[in-house]
N, C-alpha and C positions, 0 to 999 in steps of 0.2 A: 804274261805267262798263260799257258793253257791249263784249264782245270782238269782234275782227274776225271776219268770216265764216269758217267752217270746215266740213268734211264730217265727220260723226260715223260711226264704225265700231264695232260691237259683236260682235267675233268670238266664236265658241263654242269655239275651241281655240287652243293656242299656235301650232300650225302656221299656222293662218289669220292670227293676229296678226302673226307674222313675215312672212308673205307680203305683208300690207298694208304693213309697214315697208319691205320690199324694193321694192314698187311705187312708193313715194313717198319715196325716200331724202332725208333732210334736210328734208322737208316735213311729216313725221308725228311726233306726240308720243304717248307712252303715258300713259294715264290710269289711276291706281290709286285712291288715296283722294281725290285732287284738291285737297287743302287747300293745296298749294303752287302747283301749275300753274294752277289756275283764277283765283286772284287776280292772278297775273302776266298772264294773258290779258286779264282785265278792265282792267288798267292798260296793256295793249298793250305790255308789256315782252317778252312772248312772243306770236307770231302764227303758230302752226302752221296749215297748210292742211288737215290731217287729224288727227283725234283718235281714238286707238285705245283703247277702254275695255276693261279686262281683267275687269270685274265680272261678265261672263256666262260666264267660263271656270271650270268646276268643278275642284276639287282644288288650288287655289293657296293656300289658307289652312289650315296645319297646323303642329303641333309634335310631333315624334316622336324617339324615341331612335334613334341610328344610330352604329355603331362606337364606342360609349362616349360619344359627344357628342350634339349636338342638330342635327337637320335642320329648318329652318324655311322654310315656304312664303312667297313674296314678298307675298301678300295677307294674311298674318297681321297682325292689328291690334295696336296698342300695348296695348290692354286685354287681348287674349289673352296677350300676353307677361307683363304684370304680374300676371295672375291665374292663370297656369298653375302647378300644383303641380310639374310636371316642370322648368320653368324655374327656379322658386324653389329647388328642391333641387339642381339641377345647376349653374346659372349665376345665382345670386341677384343679381349685379351687373347683369345684363341686365334682370331684372324691376324692379330698383330704378331703372334708367335710364328704362325705358318709363313707369314710374309718375310721372315728373317732366315728361313731355311735356305741354305746354299744359293743356287742361282735359278733363273726362270726355267731352264730346261729340266732341272731336277724337280722343281716344284710342280711342273706339268705332269710328271709321271710318278713321283714318289707318293706313297700312300700313308695315311695315318695309322692304319692297322699294321703295316709293315714296320713303321718306325717304332711303334709301341712293342710289338712282338720281338723285334731285334734287340731292343734295350741297350743300344749303344750309350755308354755313360756320358757322351758329349752331345747327344741328340737334343734338339730344342723342345719338341712337343711334350715329352714326359714332364717337364717342369710345369707347363700349363695344365696338363691333365691332372697333376697332383693338386695344384692350387684350386682348380675348378671342382675338385672332389668328384671326378668322373668315375663311372663304373664300366668295367669291360665285360661284355657278354661273350662266352665261349661255347663252342659245341664240339663234342667229341664222341667217344664210344658210348658214354653214358648219357645222363640227362644234361641239358644245357644249364650253365651256371653263370652267376654274376660275381665278379671279383672287384672289390674296391681298389682304386688306383694305388692307395697307400700300401696295399698288400700284394700288388701285382709285381712290382719291381724288386727282385730278390738280391741280385748281385750283377757284376759286369756281364753283359750279354746273357743274363739269366732272369727268367720271370717265373710266375706261378703257372704259366701255360704248360699243360701236360703234353707229352710226346704225340698223342693222338688228338689234340685239340686245335681248333682254328678260331681266331677272333671273328665274331659275327656282327658285333655292334659296339659302339662306344656311346654311352649315355651321359650327357652333361646336364646336371640338375639346374633348375632355374635359379638365378641370382636374386638376392634380396634387393629391394629398392635402395637407392643411394649407395650403390656399389661401383667402385672404380677399379680398373685393372691396368696392369702394365707388364711388359716383358722386356728386360734389359739384359744384354749379354756382351761379353768381351769375346770376340770371335777370332779364330785362327785366320790369318790372312790368306793362306793357301786353300783350306778346305771349307771355311766358313762354319765349321763346327764350333760349338761353344767351349771355350776354355773354362769359362764360368758363365752360366745363364741363370737369371732369377725371374720367376713369374710371381707377381704379388696381386692380391685382391684385398681391398679395404672397403668395409661397409660402415658408414657413419650414421649416427642418429641425428636428430634435429639440432642438437647442440654442438655437433662437430666432434663427438666422442666415438672412438672406434668400437663398434658393437661386434664386429666379426673381422678376423684377419686370417688369410690363408697365403702361405708362401711356399713355392716349390723351387728347389735348387737343382740344377743339372751341371755336368762338367766338372764339378769340384771333386767328387769322390767316385767310387766304383759303381754307384747307382744314384738315380735321382731320389731326393729325399724332401720331406717337409721340414721347414725351419720352425719347429714347434716352440723352441725357447723364445724366438722373436714373436711368434703369434701370441703366446701367453703374456709376454711383457706388454705388448701394445693394446691388447683387449681391455677395454674399460678406461683407457687413457685418451686424452685429447690428441688429435692428429696434428700436433705441433711439430715443427722441424726438429726440435730437440728430442722429442719422444720417438719420432720416426727413426732418427739416426741412432738413438740408444737401442732401439729394437734391432736395427741393422747390424750393430756390433755383436749381437747374439746369434746371428744367422749361421755362423760357423760352428756353433756348439754341436758336438756329437759327430761331426763329419771327419772321417779318416781320409785326408786329402791325398789325391794322386800326386806323384812326383815323377815327372817325365820330361822329355825334351821341350814340351810346350810351356812348362812352368813348374816351378818347385812347389812343394806343399805350402810353404810359407807365402809364396806369391798368390796361390789360389785362395788361401785363407783371407788375404787382404782383398782380393778381387770379390770374393763372396760378400764381404761386408760392404764394400763400396757399391756394388751393383744391387745389393739388397736395399741399400739406402736410396739409390736412384729410383728403383722400381716402386718402393713404398711412397716416396715423395710424389711421383707421377700418379700412382693409384689413388692416393689421398686427395690430390688436387682434382682428379677426375670425379671422385665421389662427391666432393663438395660442390662441383659445378653442376 
């Protein structure tokens, strides 16, 4: 289908991009990779009057070390994440998650900022961003601000991003020693979106006890969430198979599961527990190694 008519803008700076958003509040949409927004426009599920393309702004695609963690630019592609030696060494779970997004063509163009801002409930990266306790830096009409990942995702296709704001950076804090991570998902055969995806990080002490546990779940409900009941249960316990799977059974707590043609609510609840268990097992094994 052909999208509704719109005016195209190609700003050369963030200041210019924000100025356009301020000029057309509620009428403008930001274009990053475009893999999510453009199909919605073709189906006329989204009909922005103005499209603000960030592709002409220099310096928005980068991965660099900062304060012991990683600073990532919003136009950094999935492929840049999965192939980066720095990401693989510092936060391998993020590289692993990016490598499971769709196909190579999409990973070459799709961006981390676009994925997070779009907040598709079946997107992969939000699960990892939650588990890694990342922060999202935004810039808009007022002062720049940082939004913790657990406060950023509000509802289906809805975030804490304001109408006149643009994501300018994602910061991933350093991981403690003896931390292992994993991303496991049950994917749609057609789209490769996650029907359920689980990112898990497990930090062990010298005795093999879980000192820190973080779990992000995507695809299950209307927004990505932390599986806090599982995190609380496992913290302070030995990373045995029994404890890991007992924690996994709690991963569905508090989630209002989606019920659609890809899977019933009951099926998604089952998948959440199974894939949480798989992610925790692999994360625990990697932490002990």
